[in-house]
C-alpha positions in Angstrom: -6.2 31.3 22.8 -6.0 29.7 19.3 -8.6 27.2 18.3 -7.4 23.6 17.7 -7.6 22.1 14.2 -9.7 19.0 13.8 -7.7 15.9 12.8 -8.2 14.7 9.3 -8.5 11.0 10.4 -6.3 8.1 11.2 -2.7 8.8 10.1 -1.3 6.1 7.8 -4.6 4.5 6.8 -5.4 4.1 3.2 -9.0 4.5 2.0 -8.3 2.6 -1.2 -6.8 -0.6 0.4 -9.8 -2.6 -1.0 -8.2 -2.1 -4.5 -5.2 -4.2 -3.4 -7.2 -7.4 -3.1 -9.4 -9.3 -5.6 -12.3 -11.5 -4.3 -13.5 -14.4 -6.4 -16.3 -16.4 -4.6 -14.3 -18.2 -1.9 -10.8 -17.1 -2.9 -8.9 -13.9 -2.1 -5.9 -12.9 -4.1 -3.4 -10.0 -3.7 -3.3 -7.6 -6.6 0.1 -6.1 -5.7 3.4 -7.5 -4.6 4.4 -7.4 -0.9 7.7 -5.7 0.1 10.5 -8.2 0.7 12.1 -6.0 3.3 9.1 -4.8 5.3 7.1 -8.1 5.1 3.4 -8.9 4.8 1.0 -6.1 4.9 3.2 -3.6 3.1 2.4 -3.4 -0.6 4.7 -2.1 -3.3 3.4 0.5 -5.8 3.3 -0.4 -9.5 5.1 1.8 -12.0 5.7 1.4 -15.7 9.2 -0.2 -15.3 9.5 -0.9 -11.5 7.9 -1.7 -8.2 8.6 0.6 -5.2 7.9 0.4 -1.5 6.6 3.6 0.0 7.7 2.7 3.5 11.4 1.6 3.1 12.1 2.9 -0.4 13.1 -0.5 -1.9 12.9 -0.5 -5.7 12.7 -3.6 -7.9 13.1 -3.0 -11.6 11.0 -5.1 -14.1 12.5 -6.6 -17.2 
């Protein structure tokens, strides 16, 4: 019987999610834009000329 592989951790969790927020004393601000289709909690990635959602694929071009 083949041995089972150990799971790598929670699927879908991001270890770098702390980089998406900035804390200043009593105030918390979001560092990235939320996706307009997916809603709160889904951040868009920053590129040189656009913002992209990794979940639904929505792309917004910067001007």
